[in-house]
Each structure stands twice: as C-alpha cells, then as structure tokens.
N, C-alpha and C positions, 0 to 999 in steps of 0.2 A: 391419042395417047398423051398423057401428061407426064413430065419428068419430076413433078413436084407432088406434094400431098394434095389430095383432091379437095380438102376443105379450104385450101388457100385461094381457090377460085372464087370463093364467096366473100373475100375480104373487101369491104367497101373502100373505095379510093379516098385517100386523104386529099381534101380540097384546099389548096393554099389561097390566101387572100388575093383577090384580083387586083393587079396593078393598074395604074391609070393609063389611059390610052395615049396621053400626051402630057408634057410637063405641067400644063395648067390644071390637070386633074390631081386631086389630093387623095392618096391611098389611106383609107381608114378601115381597112378590112383585115389587118393582121396584128392589131394590138401593139404596134411599134410605137416607140417614144417619138414625140415631135422633136425633141432635142437630139443633136448628134452626140458622138462620143465626147467624153470629157477631154479637155485640152491635155491634161497630164497623161491620159490614156493614149491619145494620139502620139504623144512624144515617145512613150516607151515602145509603141508599135514601130515607129520609125527607127528607133535604135536597134530593135531586134531583127530587122530585115536582113542585116549582114550575117546572121547566124542560122539562116534557114537551111543550110546544108547539113545541120546537125540535128539529131533526134532530140525531142523535148525530154524533160525530166519525166520518167514513166509514171511516177506516183504523184507528180505535182506537189512535191514536198513543201516548197516555200508557200505555195498557195494554201495548202492544207493547214500549215501552221498559222498563217494569217487568218484564215477562216475560223480556226479553233479559238484563237484569241478573241476574234470578233464576237463569237457566240458563247464564249466561256465554257468550252468543252475540251476534252483531250484531243490532241491531234489525230489519234487513231480512231476518232469518231467521225472524221471527215473523209469523204470519198468523192473527189472531183470526177466529172464526166463530160463527154462531148454533148453538152446540153442535157437538160433533165429528161428529155424524151429517150435518149440513149440509155440512161439509167433505168427508166421504166422498163424498157425492153429487156435489159439484163436481169432485173429483179424478177420479172415474170417468167423468163426462161429458166431461172434458177429455182423457182418455187413451183412451177406447174409440171404436172405429169399427166399421162392419159386419164381422162375423167375429171380432171381438176376444174373447179369453177372459180371465177373471180367476180366478186360483186361490185357493181358500179352504179352510181346514180345516173339517171338519163332523163334529159339530155345533159351530157357533160363533155369533157374534152374528147374530140373525135379520134384522137390517136389511141385511146384506151382499147376499144374493141379490136383495132388492128393489131396492136401489140399482144393482146390476149390470145387471139387466133394464131398468130405466128408462133407463140410460145406453146401451142397445143392445148390451151385451155378453152373454156366456154364462158362467155360473158353472161352474167345474170344481172339483168337491168332492173332497177327499182325506180319508179317514177319520182320526179321531183315533187316537192310540196307545191300547192297553188301559188305560193310566194316565190317560187323558183329556187328553193334551197334543197339541201339533202334531207330526205326523210330518214333520219338515223334510226328511228324505231323500226321502220320497215326493213332497213338494211340489216339491222341486227337480227330481225326475225328470219331473214333470208339465209343466214349462216347455217351451214349444215356440215356433215362429215366430209363432204366433197369440197368444201371451201378452202382454197389455198391462200387467198388474199382478198382484201377489201381495198378498193381505191377510193380515196376521199379527196375531193378537189375544193379547196377553200382559199380565196374566193372561187366560186365555181365558174368555169368557162363553159358556156357563153353567157350565163345569166348574171354573173357578178356577185351573187349572194354569198355571204360568208357565214361561217359557223362562229358561235361564241366559244370561249374557253370552257365554260360549264357544260355546254352541249357535247363537245368533243370528249371531254373528260368522262362524262357519264357513259358515252358510247363505248369508249375504250374499256371501261370497267365491265360493262355488260358483255362485250365480245370476249373478254378474257385474253390470256397471253398465248394461246395456242394457234391463233390465226394472225398472219401478217397483215398489218394495216399500213398502207402507204399514203401519206399525207402530202399532196401536191400543193405547194404554196408558191406557185409561180408569180402570183400577184399580191403577195403579202405586204409589199412595201406601200401599197395604196390603201391599206385598211385604215379607216378612221371611224371607229365605232366603240361602243361600250362593251367591255369584257372581251377584247380581242383574244384570239387563240395565242397562248404562250407555249408554242409547240416544244421548244427545247426543255421546258420545265416538265413536260409530260414523260420524257424519256426516263426519268428517275423511277417511275412506277410502272412503266409499260415497255418491257424489253422487246416487244414485237412491233414497235413503231419505227417506221423509217420516214424521215422528213426530206422532202425534195425542194430545192431552191434553184434559182436561175439568175444569171446576169443579163439575160436577154431583154428584160422589161425595164425595170427602174434604172438599171445601169447602162442602158443604151448599147448593149453589145450583142444584139441578136445575130449579127452577121458573123460573129466569131464562134458561136456555139460553145458556151461553157456553163455548166451547171454543177450541182453537187448534191450528195446525200449526207444527212446527219443521222447517226444511229449509234446504238450501243457498240463498243469496240468489237465485241464478238460477232455482231451482225455485219459491221463495216468490214471486217476481215474477209467475210465471204464475198461481199460486193467487190472488194479489190481482187479477189481470186478469179472472179468471172469477168472482170472488166477487160475491155479491148486494150491490148498493149499500146502504150503511147497514145492513148485515146484523146488526150487534151493537148492541142497543138501549142507550140512555144509562145506564139503571139497571144493566144487566148489566155495562157497562164499569166504572162506579164501584164496584160491589160486588166485582168481581174484583180491582180495584186494592187495595181495602181488605183483602180476604181474604189477599192476598200478604204483608201486613204481620203476619199472625198465625201465623207459622211454628210457634211453640212450642205454641200452642193446637191447631192442626191436627194436629200430631204427637201431642199428648196424646189427642186424639179417635181418631186412627187406631190408636194403641197400644191403647186400650181395645177397639176393634173387633177387632183382630187377636188379642188375648188371649182374647176371648170366642169368636172363630172357632175357635181351637185347642181351647178347652174343650169347645165344642159338638161339634166334629168327633171329639174323643177319646171322648166319651160315646156318640155315634152309632155309632162303630166298635165299642165294647163291646157295643152292642145287635145287632151283626151286620150293620149296614147298610154298603153300599159307599160310601165317602167318599174321593174323590181329595184330594190334597194341595193344598187351595185356598190361594191367595195373594191372594184378593180379599176383598170384604166380604160374601161369601155362601158357602154350601156346596152341594154337588151330591150328590144321592142317585140313583144309577143304578138304574132299575127300568123294566121294560117296561110294566107295568100301573100307571099313576100314580094312578088315581082313588081307590083305597083310602087312599093317604096324603093326598090332597087332602081326603077326607072326614074323616080323623082330625084333620087340621089345623083344619078348620072347627069340629069339635067342641071343640077346645081354644082357639078364639078367635083364629086367625091365618089369613091368606090366603097361599098360596104360588104359585109359578109352575110349572105342569106343562108338560112337553114330551112329549105322549103317545107311547109307544113307546120313549122314551129315558130319561127321568128327571124329577126334580123339583129345582128350584132354590129355595133358601130364604135370604133375606137375613138377615144378622146384625143384630139390633136391640139394644134395651135388655136389661139383665139379666133383667127380668121377661118380655120377649118371648121371649128365648132359652130360658127355662124352659118356655114354652109349646111351643117347638119340640121339646124333649126329651119333654114329656108326649105330644105327638102321635106321636113316634117310638115311645114305649113302648106307646101304644094300638095303633099299626100293627103292631108286632112281636108283640103279644099275641093277634093274631087267631087 
C-alpha cells in the first residue's frame, strides 16, 4: 500500500553531477562555474552571518527592486525564488489540474518531467531537431485544449543550442495568449550569437510569458540557490501568492544584490567561458565528434553508448554527465580542466 499518489512511483530520479573521487579529479558534470564567488559577494555573506537568527525579507524587496532596475521592468514584475527550479515547481502546481498536459522539448532539463508529474500533469515530449534545438513548429502543433503550459529552455540543457529572438517571437504569436509559456534562461549569460532572444522585450506583446533566470551559473552562486521570474505584474502577483514563505534565504538575497553590482567582472568571466567553449568545441569537431552549436557553459557530445567516453574522462581526471542512449554533457571549466576534456576526447576517438 502506498501513502502517496500511484503515479509518483514512476517519477524518474534526478541524477546530480558526479563529484570527483579525490581532490585531483575535476568535476565537469554540473555546469558549475570554474570561478568562485565574487569577493564582494563573499564579504556581504560574512557580514550577514550574525543575523541568521532572524527571518529574511519574505518578498526579497531590495533584491526585487535591484533586479527591476537591472532589467528595466517594474518591481512588481520580479519574483525571487529558491533557485529557478523551485519557481518551475510552483508555476506548474499553480497551472496544472487533472488531465493537464505540459509540452516540453526532449531531451531537455531533466527536472521538467519530475516537476510536471508532481504537479499532476502529463509531459508531452517533442523531439529536438537534428541540430539539438527546440522544434518550435512541432511544439506549437502539439498544443491542444489540454495544454496548460509549454516549457522552453534556451539555451537548451543539455545540448546548449539556443533560439533566436525571431524564432521565439514567431512561436509565441502562433501559440497565442491562452497558454502559459515558461522560458527557462538559466544559461542566457553565455549566449554569443546573432539575434539572441531579448526576452524582456517580448513581455510587452505576450502576457502569457514567464521568464526564468538564476544566479547559479554566471554569478557563481549555485550553493545559495537563488533565482527569479520576470512576468507581467498580474502574473507575478499569482507567483508571489503561491511562493514558499521566506523562500529565499537572507544570505542568498544579500549575495545576489552584491553580485548585480559586478556587471563588468561577470561579463569578463562569461567571456572567458564562451571563448573556451568555442575552442573546445572546435577541437572536438576536428576529432570527428558531433558537437552542436552550444551557447551555454557546456558542450554536448551526441553518442548512444556513453560509457566509453565516461571511462576516458575518468582516466583523464574529470567527471562528466552521461545521458545513456543520448550523449554526454561536459561543463566548460578552467583552461587546465578543458585540456583534460580534449585529452579524454583523444583517448576516446583513438579506441
């Protein structure tokens, strides 16, 4: 006998990136930044330790105001959360009812099917294009009277392929305003392409759009769990209503506020990552490996049998994230770490 809904037993487990077995092994399996927290961020965290006996600002008002100014939107369009995944869970719980469907590209972020099932919905998966991107026409075709939401991940995790502004704009127009569209932009800070998505601009004509961002990647704050949604004020009000009370801890709020003041340093860091990403991808391509055009802080190697590459990576002192049957995702790290990626690739291709 189960005490829970019977469908929950079918939830696939979320698989975290494998840590290194010893200090000499570099973890490249979780898309973490090679850089540590910014010095100014570390300083405000140290200052805040003495106030941990008090609850944080429930609505993260100062952070919301800072983010609103950063994005040029009203403060009531911002809703901070305990990482963007927590916001995804809240959105889906609020929008799904028995029989609801949520359309996702696949393969994409593996937390989506879990959150959809927990919310009581059914995931409708649409295969990626041969290039590893969202097939927006097929996703639009999949919309039906049962569709509660569409999840769009750009750049897509784990392939790294990003949508253009024109592609997403046309998709939103075709879907219409009656279906919620959630745009997950966890890796947006690493995008360097022609016609990148200007997501905040799209809010003017598409009230059904919710944009998700995170401080976990470019801002090196994965350990503090702070993300946020950007939406029309009326949509954001509902997100605040269903949010976990005091969901963003005090240190996370202070750290995120400080991080937003370091625009130049964050840009320098992401420039380094993107330059290394392009260098690694080019060399992997020369080795004959299939590498989509990643716009994130990782590269994707398409392969059905992933274990040989995982083994080669382990021999070269790195851990990678395997998706058996589909491919391997490898985070871009320091220059030394990236040389290990290339050594692993050479070892793999020389079999």
